[in-house]
DSSP file (Angstrom, degrees, kcal/mol; ACC not computed):
  #  RESIDUE AA STRUCTURE BP1 BP2  ACC     N-H-->O    O-->H-N    N-H-->O    O-->H-N    TCO  KAPPA ALPHA  PHI   PSI    X-CA   Y-CA   Z-CA
    1    1 A M              0   0    0      0, 0.0     2,-0.1     0, 0.0     0, 0.0   0.000 360.0 360.0 360.0 129.3    0.1    0.1    0.0
    2    2 A S        -     0   0    0      1,-0.1     2,-1.1     2,-0.1     9,-0.0  -0.410 360.0-127.9 -73.9 150.5    1.4    3.4   -1.0
    3    3 A R        +     0   0    0     -2,-0.1     2,-0.4     2,-0.1    -1,-0.1  -0.557  69.0 120.1 -99.1  69.8    1.6    6.1    1.5
    4    4 A T        -     0   0    0     -2,-1.1     7,-0.2     7,-0.1    46,-0.1  -0.998  64.6-127.8-133.7 128.0   -0.2    8.6   -0.7
    5    5 A C     >  -     0   0    0      5,-1.9     4,-1.5    -2,-0.4    46,-0.1  -0.669  16.1-149.1 -78.5 130.9   -3.4   10.4   -0.1
    6    6 A P  T  4 S+     0   0    0      0, 0.0    -1,-0.1     0, 0.0    45,-0.1   0.713  91.4  43.0 -78.3 -15.1   -5.6    9.7   -3.1
    7    7 A L  T  4 S+     0   0    0     71,-0.1    44,-0.1     3,-0.1    -2,-0.0   0.909 128.1  22.5 -91.5 -50.5   -7.5   13.1   -2.8
    8    8 A T  T  4 S-     0   0    0      2,-0.1    43,-0.0     1,-0.0    -1,-0.0   0.748  93.2-133.2 -90.2 -19.3   -4.7   15.6   -2.1
    9    9 A G     <  +     0   0    0     -4,-1.5     2,-0.2     1,-0.3    -1,-0.0   0.681  41.5 166.3  73.1  20.6   -1.8   13.6   -3.5
   10   10 A K        -     0   0    0     -5,-0.0    -5,-1.9     1,-0.0    -1,-0.3  -0.519  11.2-179.2 -68.4 136.7    0.5   14.2   -0.5
   11   11 A R        -     0   0    0     -7,-0.2    -7,-0.1    -2,-0.2    18,-0.0  -0.819  36.0 -73.5-130.0 167.0    3.4   11.9   -0.6
   12   12 A P        -     0   0    0      0, 0.0     2,-0.3     0, 0.0    18,-0.2  -0.289  46.0-144.9 -59.8 147.1    6.4   11.1    1.6
   13   13 A L  E     -A   29   0A   0     16,-2.6    16,-2.5    -3,-0.0     2,-0.4  -0.849   7.0-143.4-111.3 153.0    9.2   13.8    1.5
   14   14 A A  E     +A   28   0A   0     -2,-0.3     2,-0.3    14,-0.2    14,-0.2  -0.909  36.2 126.5-119.6 146.5   12.9   13.1    1.8
   15   15 A G  E     -A   27   0A   0     12,-2.1    12,-2.6    -2,-0.4     2,-0.4  -0.932  50.6 -70.4-170.5-171.5   15.5   15.2    3.5
   16   16 A N  E     -A   26   0A   0     -2,-0.3     2,-0.7    10,-0.2    10,-0.2  -0.828  20.9-144.6-106.5 142.5   18.2   15.2    6.0
   17   17 A S  E     -A   25   0A   0      8,-3.9     8,-1.7    -2,-0.4     2,-0.5  -0.920  27.0-158.7 -97.3 115.0   18.2   15.0    9.8
   18   18 A I  E     -A   24   0A   0     -2,-0.7     6,-0.2     6,-0.2     2,-0.1  -0.859   0.1-151.3-105.0 129.7   21.0   17.3   11.0
   19   19 A S    >   -     0   0    0      4,-2.0     3,-1.8    -2,-0.5    -1,-0.0  -0.276  35.4 -96.3 -83.4 173.1   22.5   16.9   14.4
   20   20 A H  T 3  S+     0   0    0      1,-0.3    -1,-0.1     2,-0.1    -2,-0.0   0.810 128.6  53.2 -60.5 -29.7   24.0   19.6   16.5
   21   21 A A  T 3  S-     0   0    0      2,-0.1    -1,-0.3     1,-0.0    -3,-0.0   0.264 122.5-110.5 -86.9  12.8   27.4   18.6   15.2
   22   22 A H    <   +     0   0    0     -3,-1.8     2,-0.3     1,-0.2    -2,-0.1   0.717  63.1 155.9  62.8  28.0   26.0   19.1   11.6
   23   23 A N        -     0   0    0      1,-0.0    -4,-2.0     2,-0.0     2,-0.5  -0.658  33.4-142.6 -76.6 136.4   26.0   15.3   10.8
   24   24 A K  E     +A   18   0A   0     -2,-0.3     2,-0.4    -6,-0.2    -6,-0.2  -0.889  22.1 177.2-110.1 129.9   23.5   14.6    8.1
   25   25 A N  E     -A   17   0A   0     -8,-1.7    -8,-3.9    -2,-0.5     2,-0.2  -0.968  34.1-112.2-126.6 142.2   21.4   11.4    7.9
   26   26 A R  E     +A   16   0A   0     -2,-0.4     2,-0.3   -10,-0.2   -10,-0.2  -0.519  43.1 171.5 -76.5 144.1   18.7   10.8    5.4
   27   27 A R  E     -A   15   0A   0    -12,-2.6   -12,-2.1    -2,-0.2     2,-0.4  -0.973  25.6-133.0-149.2 156.3   15.1   10.7    6.7
   28   28 A R  E     -A   14   0A   0     -2,-0.3     2,-0.7   -14,-0.2   -14,-0.2  -0.957   7.7-148.7-118.0 139.8   11.6   10.6    5.3
   29   29 A Q  E     -A   13   0A   0    -16,-2.5   -16,-2.6    -2,-0.4   -18,-0.0  -0.937  22.2-152.4-100.6 110.6    8.7   12.7    6.4
   30   30 A L        -     0   0    0     -2,-0.7     2,-0.1   -18,-0.2   -19,-0.1  -0.532  17.1-111.7 -85.2 144.2    5.5   10.7    6.1
   31   31 A P        -     0   0    0      0, 0.0     2,-1.7     0, 0.0    -1,-0.1  -0.413  34.1-106.3 -69.1 156.8    2.1   12.3    5.5
   32   32 A N        +     0   0    0     -2,-0.1    21,-1.2     2,-0.0     2,-0.4  -0.625  51.8 175.9 -83.4  86.3   -0.5   12.1    8.3
   33   33 A L  E     -B   52   0B   0     -2,-1.7     2,-0.3    19,-0.2    19,-0.3  -0.811   6.1-177.0-101.9 139.7   -2.6    9.5    6.7
   34   34 A Q  E     -B   51   0B   0     17,-2.8    17,-2.2    -2,-0.4     2,-0.5  -0.965  29.2-123.0-133.9 141.3   -5.7    8.1    8.7
   35   35 A W  E     +B   50   0B   0     -2,-0.3     2,-0.4    15,-0.2    15,-0.2  -0.794  43.6 171.6 -82.7 128.2   -8.3    5.4    8.0
   36   36 A K  E     -B   49   0B   0     13,-3.1    13,-2.7    -2,-0.5     2,-0.7  -0.999  34.8-135.2-140.5 137.4  -11.7    7.1    8.3
   37   37 A S  E     -B   48   0B   0     -2,-0.4     2,-0.5    11,-0.2    11,-0.3  -0.877  27.5-161.4 -91.3 120.4  -15.2    6.0    7.5
   38   38 A V  E     -B   47   0B   0      9,-3.1     9,-3.0    -2,-0.7     2,-0.4  -0.862  13.9-131.0-105.3 130.1  -16.9    8.9    5.7
   39   39 A W  E     -B   46   0B   0     -2,-0.5    25,-0.3     7,-0.3     7,-0.2  -0.684  16.5-163.3 -82.2 129.0  -20.7    9.0    5.4
   40   40 A V  E >>> -B   45   0B   0      5,-3.1     4,-1.3    -2,-0.4     5,-1.3  -0.904   4.1-168.8-112.9 101.8  -21.9    9.7    1.9
   41   41 A P  T 345S+     0   0    0      0, 0.0    -1,-0.1     0, 0.0     5,-0.1   0.776  84.9  62.4 -66.5 -25.0  -25.6   10.9    2.1
   42   42 A E  T 345S+     0   0    0      1,-0.2    -2,-0.0    -3,-0.1    -3,-0.0   0.886 114.8  31.7 -63.5 -38.2  -26.0   10.5   -1.7
   43   43 A L  T <45S-     0   0    0     -3,-0.8    -1,-0.2     2,-0.2     3,-0.1   0.555 104.1-130.7 -93.1 -11.8  -25.3    6.8   -1.4
   44   44 A D  T  <5S+     0   0    0     -4,-1.3     2,-0.3     1,-0.3    -2,-0.1   0.905  76.3  83.2  56.4  48.2  -26.9    6.5    2.1
   45   45 A R  E   <S-B   40   0B   0     -5,-1.3    -5,-3.1    -7,-0.0     2,-0.3  -0.963  78.4-104.4-160.6 169.3  -23.8    4.6    3.3
   46   46 A S  E     -B   39   0B   0     -2,-0.3     2,-0.4    -7,-0.2    -7,-0.3  -0.729  23.5-154.0-104.0 158.3  -20.3    5.1    4.6
   47   47 A V  E     -B   38   0B   0     -9,-3.0    -9,-3.1    -2,-0.3     2,-0.6  -0.992  13.8-134.6-130.3 133.9  -17.1    4.5    2.7
   48   48 A R  E     +B   37   0B   0     -2,-0.4     2,-0.3   -11,-0.3   -11,-0.2  -0.836  34.2 170.0 -98.4 123.6  -13.8    3.7    4.4
   49   49 A L  E     -B   36   0B   0    -13,-2.7   -13,-3.1    -2,-0.6     2,-0.7  -0.862  37.9-131.6-126.3 153.8  -10.8    5.7    3.0
   50   50 A R  E     +B   35   0B   0     28,-0.3     2,-0.3    -2,-0.3   -15,-0.2  -0.924  47.0 161.6-110.6 103.6   -7.3    6.3    3.9
   51   51 A L  E     -B   34   0B   0    -17,-2.2   -17,-2.8    -2,-0.7     2,-0.1  -0.749  41.5-105.9-122.7 158.6   -6.9   10.1    3.8
   52   52 A S  E  >  -B   33   0B   0     -2,-0.3     4,-1.9   -19,-0.3   -19,-0.2  -0.464  37.0-114.9 -74.9 158.7   -4.6   12.9    5.0
   53   53 A T  H  > S+     0   0    0    -21,-1.2     4,-1.8     1,-0.2    -1,-0.1   0.764 118.2  59.2 -68.8 -25.0   -5.8   15.0    7.8
   54   54 A R  H  > S+     0   0    0      2,-0.2     4,-2.0   -22,-0.2    -1,-0.2   0.912 106.2  47.6 -69.5 -44.6   -5.9   18.0    5.5
   55   55 A A  H  > S+     0   0    0      1,-0.2     4,-2.6     2,-0.2    -2,-0.2   0.903 108.8  55.7 -60.7 -40.7   -8.4   16.0    3.2
   56   56 A L  H  X S+     0   0    0     -4,-1.9     4,-2.0     1,-0.2    -1,-0.2   0.907 107.2  48.9 -61.2 -41.2  -10.5   15.1    6.2
   57   57 A R  H  X S+     0   0    0     -4,-1.8     4,-1.2     1,-0.2    -1,-0.2   0.887 111.7  47.8 -66.3 -37.2  -10.8   18.7    7.1
   58   58 A T  H  X S+     0   0    0     -4,-2.0     4,-3.0     2,-0.2     5,-0.4   0.867 110.3  53.5 -68.2 -35.5  -11.9   19.8    3.6
   59   59 A I  H  X S+     0   0    0     -4,-2.6     4,-1.6     1,-0.2    -2,-0.2   0.859 105.3  53.7 -66.1 -34.4  -14.4   16.9    3.5
   60   60 A D  H  < S+     0   0    0     -4,-2.0    -1,-0.2    -5,-0.2    -2,-0.2   0.816 115.3  41.9 -64.8 -31.2  -15.9   18.1    6.8
   61   61 A K  H  < S+     0   0    0     -4,-1.2    -2,-0.2    -5,-0.2    -1,-0.2   0.931 132.9  15.2 -78.4 -48.8  -16.4   21.5    5.2
   62   62 A K  H  < S-     0   0    0     -4,-3.0    -3,-0.2     1,-0.1    -2,-0.1   0.794 102.7-113.1-100.9 -30.0  -17.6   20.6    1.7
   63   63 A G     X  -     0   0    0     -4,-1.6     4,-1.7    -5,-0.4     5,-0.2  -0.111  31.2 -87.7 100.1 153.8  -18.7   17.0    1.8
   64   64 A L  H  > S+     0   0    0    -25,-0.3     4,-2.7     1,-0.2     5,-0.2   0.962 119.4  43.2 -65.6 -59.7  -17.0   14.0    0.0
   65   65 A L  H  > S+     0   0    0      1,-0.2     4,-2.2     2,-0.2    -1,-0.2   0.864 114.1  50.0 -62.4 -40.1  -18.7   14.0   -3.4
   66   66 A P  H  > S+     0   0    0      0, 0.0     4,-1.6     0, 0.0    -1,-0.2   0.892 112.1  49.3 -61.2 -38.7  -18.6   17.8   -3.9
   67   67 A Y  H  X S+     0   0    0     -4,-1.7     4,-1.1     2,-0.2    -2,-0.2   0.894 110.8  50.1 -69.6 -39.7  -14.9   17.8   -3.1
   68   68 A L  H ><>S+     0   0    0     -4,-2.7     5,-2.9     1,-0.2     3,-0.6   0.919 109.3  51.2 -56.5 -44.9  -14.3   14.9   -5.4
   69   69 A R  H ><5S+     0   0    0     -4,-2.2     3,-0.6     1,-0.2    -2,-0.2   0.826 106.7  53.4 -63.3 -34.8  -16.1   16.7   -8.2
   70   70 A S  H 3<5S+     0   0    0     -4,-1.6    -1,-0.2     1,-0.2    -2,-0.2   0.714 111.2  47.1 -74.1 -20.5  -14.0   19.9   -7.7
   71   71 A R  T <<5S-     0   0    0     -4,-1.1    -1,-0.2    -3,-0.6    -2,-0.2   0.404 116.6-113.5 -98.8   0.5  -10.8   17.8   -8.0
   72   72 A G  T < 5S+     0   0    0     -3,-0.6     2,-0.2    -4,-0.3    -3,-0.2   0.759  75.0 123.3  75.9  24.6  -12.1   16.0  -11.1
   73   73 A L      < -     0   0    0     -5,-2.9     2,-0.3    -6,-0.2    -1,-0.2  -0.666  50.8-140.7-114.4 170.2  -12.3   12.5   -9.5
   74   74 A R    >>  -     0   0    0     -2,-0.2     4,-0.7    -3,-0.1     3,-0.5  -0.788  32.0-109.7-118.8 166.2  -15.0    9.9   -8.9
   75   75 A L  H >> S+     0   0    0     15,-1.4     4,-1.1    -2,-0.3     3,-1.0   0.862 118.5  61.6 -67.7 -32.6  -15.5    7.8   -5.8
   76   76 A K  H 34 S+     0   0    0      1,-0.2     3,-0.3     2,-0.2    -1,-0.2   0.839  98.7  57.4 -54.5 -38.3  -14.3    4.8   -7.7
   77   77 A D  H <4 S+     0   0    0     -3,-0.5    -1,-0.2     1,-0.2    -2,-0.2   0.731 111.7  39.5 -71.5 -23.7  -10.9    6.5   -8.2
   78   78 A V  H << S+     0   0    0     -3,-1.0   -28,-0.3    -4,-0.7    -1,-0.2   0.572  90.4 103.1-107.7  -8.6  -10.3    7.0   -4.4
   79   79 A L  S  < S-     0   0    0     -4,-1.1   -30,-0.1    -3,-0.3     5,-0.1  -0.351  80.4-100.8 -70.4 152.6  -11.6    3.7   -3.0
   80   80 A P    >   -     0   0    0      0, 0.0     3,-1.3     0, 0.0     4,-0.5  -0.356  39.3-103.7 -68.3 156.7   -9.1    1.0   -2.0
   81   81 A P  G >  S+     0   0    0      0, 0.0     3,-0.7     0, 0.0     4,-0.3   0.782 118.0  54.2 -57.7 -28.3   -8.7   -1.8   -4.4
   82   82 A R  G >  S+     0   0    0      1,-0.2     3,-0.9     2,-0.1     4,-0.2   0.775  99.0  64.2 -75.3 -22.5  -10.9   -4.3   -2.5
   83   83 A A  G X  S+     0   0    0     -3,-1.3     3,-0.9     1,-0.2    -1,-0.2   0.595  80.6  79.7 -75.7 -12.7  -13.8   -2.0   -2.3
   84   84 A H  G <  S+     0   0    0     -3,-0.7    -1,-0.2    -4,-0.5     4,-0.2   0.764  82.1  66.7 -69.3 -24.9  -14.3   -1.9   -6.1
   85   85 A A  G <  S+     0   0    0     -3,-0.9    -1,-0.2    -4,-0.3    -2,-0.2   0.788  88.4  81.7 -66.4 -27.5  -16.1   -5.3   -5.8
   86   86 A R  S <  S-     0   0    0     -3,-0.9     2,-0.8    -4,-0.2    -3,-0.0  -0.257 101.3 -88.8 -69.0 166.5  -18.9   -3.7   -3.9
   87   87 A N        +     0   0    0      2,-0.0     2,-0.4    -2,-0.0    -1,-0.1  -0.742  59.3 155.8 -84.8 108.9  -21.7   -1.9   -5.7
   88   88 A V        +     0   0    0     -2,-0.8   -12,-0.1    -4,-0.2   -45,-0.0  -0.943  11.2 173.4-132.3 107.2  -20.5    1.8   -6.0
   89   89 A S              0   0    0     -2,-0.4    -1,-0.1     1,-0.2    -2,-0.0   0.612 360.0 360.0 -95.9 -12.5  -22.2    3.5   -8.8
   90   90 A I              0   0    0    -16,-0.0   -15,-1.4   -15,-0.0    -1,-0.2   0.403 360.0 360.0-104.3 360.0  -21.0    7.1   -8.3
């Protein structure tokens, strides 16, 4: 499973961890991804997604389907691979 938010596209960043003696070690900054069940009133059911906390805040403000439409996505595009087997028409 990739550590990428399907809505915002946030991915891990790479950089250096620098000590007081200025020794450099490579490190990764991972996005804050959370598993969340989001209620979709248009489908009258909830959908479990792995999203960044920034995307969760925007979904709280706009709603899931309007946010997807503004990004040019469909619900099928952001669902995990196993969820495609279920009936999701939008």
